[in-house]
C-alpha positions in Angstrom: 9.1 -6.8 14.7 7.2 -7.1 11.3 7.9 -9.6 8.3 5.7 -8.6 6.5 4.6 -4.8 5.2 1.3 -3.6 3.4 1.0 -0.5 1.4 -2.4 1.0 1.2 -3.2 3.3 -1.7 -6.7 4.8 -0.7 -8.8 6.2 -3.2 -11.8 4.6 -5.9 -8.9 3.0 -8.3 -6.8 2.5 -5.5 -4.8 -0.6 -4.5 -3.1 -2.6 -1.3 0.2 -4.7 -2.0 1.3 -6.9 0.5 5.3 -8.1 0.1 7.0 -10.6 2.3 10.1 -8.1 2.8 12.1 -10.1 0.7 14.2 -9.0 -2.6 13.9 -11.9 -4.3 10.1 -11.5 -4.3 7.6 -8.9 -6.0 4.5 -7.1 -3.6 1.4 -8.8 -4.4 -1.2 -6.4 -5.6 -4.9 -6.2 -5.1 -7.6 -3.8 -5.8 -8.4 -1.4 -3.2 -11.7 -2.7 -1.7 -14.3 -0.3 -2.5 -18.2 -1.0 -1.7 -20.7 0.1 -4.1 -21.2 3.9 -2.4 -17.7 4.1 -2.3 -16.9 3.2 0.8 -14.3 1.2 2.2 -14.9 -2.5 2.5 -13.9 -3.2 5.6 -15.0 -7.0 5.8 -12.9 -7.4 2.7 -9.5 -5.2 3.8 -9.6 -7.5 6.9 -10.0 -10.7 5.2 -7.1 -9.4 2.9 -5.2 -9.2 6.0 -6.0 -12.0 7.7 -5.2 -14.0 4.8 -1.3 -12.9 4.9 -1.0 -15.1 7.8 -0.3 -14.3 11.5 -1.4 -10.3 12.0 1.4 -9.7 14.4 3.6 -9.8 11.4 2.2 -7.4 9.5 3.2 -3.4 9.7 0.4 -1.9 7.5 1.4 1.9 6.0 -1.1 4.2 4.4 -1.2 7.9 3.1 -2.1 10.4 5.6 -4.8 12.9 4.1 -6.8 15.7 5.1 -9.2 16.2 1.9 -11.0 15.1 0.4 -13.5 13.8 2.8 -14.5 11.0 1.2 -10.6 9.7 1.7 -10.6 10.9 5.5 -13.1 8.3 6.1 -11.2 5.7 4.0 -8.3 6.5 5.9 -10.4 6.7 9.3 -12.0 3.4 7.9 -8.8 0.9 7.4 -7.5 2.7 10.5 -10.0 1.2 12.3 -9.3 -2.3 10.7 -6.1 -2.2 11.5 -6.8 -1.7 15.0 -9.6 -4.0 15.5 -7.7 -6.9 14.0 -4.7 -5.6 16.5 -2.7 -4.7 13.6 0.6 -2.2 13.8 -0.4 0.9 10.9 0.8 3.8 10.6 -0.7 6.9 8.4 2.5 8.7 6.5 2.5 12.1 5.2 3.0 11.8 1.3 6.3 14.1 1.3 7.8 12.2 4.1 7.5 8.5 1.8 8.1 10.2 -1.1 11.5 11.7 -0.2 12.6 8.8 1.7 12.1 5.9 -1.1 11.8 8.1 -4.3 14.2 10.9 -3.5 12.0 13.7 -4.2 8.3 14.3 -3.5 7.2 14.3 -7.2 3.5 14.1 -8.1 4.7 12.2 -11.2 3.0 9.1 -10.9 5.6 7.8 -13.3 8.5 8.0 -11.3 7.0 5.8 -8.5 6.4 3.2 -11.2 9.9 3.5 -12.4 11.0 3.0 -8.7 8.5 -0.2 -8.2 9.9 -1.6 -11.1 13.6 -0.8 -10.2 13.3 -2.5 -6.7 11.1 -5.4 -8.2 12.0 -6.0 -11.7 9.8 -8.9 -12.5 6.8 -7.0 -10.9 3.3 -6.8 -12.8 1.8 -3.3 -12.3 -1.3 -4.4 -15.2 -4.6 -3.2 -13.3 -6.1 -6.3 -15.4 -4.4 -8.8 -17.8 -5.9 -6.5 -20.8 -4.2 -3.0 -19.6 -2.0 -1.2 -21.6 -0.3 1.0 -19.0 1.3 0.4 -15.6 -1.2 1.5 -12.5 0.2 3.7 -10.2 -1.8 3.2 -7.7 -0.4 -0.1 -7.5 3.5 1.4 -7.9 2.3 3.5 -4.6 1.0 0.8 -2.7 4.2 -1.3 -3.2 6.3 1.4 -2.3 4.0 2.2 0.7 4.9 -1.7 1.7 8.7 -0.9 0.8 8.5 2.0 3.2 6.8 0.2 5.8 10.2 -2.4 5.6 12.3 1.0 6.0 10.5 1.8 9.4 10.8 -1.2 10.6 14.6 -1.2 9.8 14.8 -3.5 6.7 16.5 -2.9 3.6 16.7 -4.8 -0.1 
């Protein structure tokens, strides 16, 4: 059973959140690794995942997408990275994880930011130290990691 959870918010401003599943620690946030051509940097995603320790302890969750084609390619590439490394992963429908974690399926990104701050009061959701607003992609990646813990029977 997994003990570390990774949430991946696909997209050009997306994020990767790595969480140890412990209530007293916040997820570590990384930029979603994108190459100059806009495609997933599979080598960098592999490096991020392998840096967490034993890959058998990982469970990766990302949103299942059907369009646009650029996101579908990134989803497929992210799944291929996990499959190649032998890491359990799941692509989940947006409505499914949001309903379970947020209690509703909302496109309001502030709801995700608020929920992440509720779960992890000390979480830093700023994209850069100079950012004035919270990075909603980081919040959603963190919540996807949390959703992964729920799928594995954990609760905080």
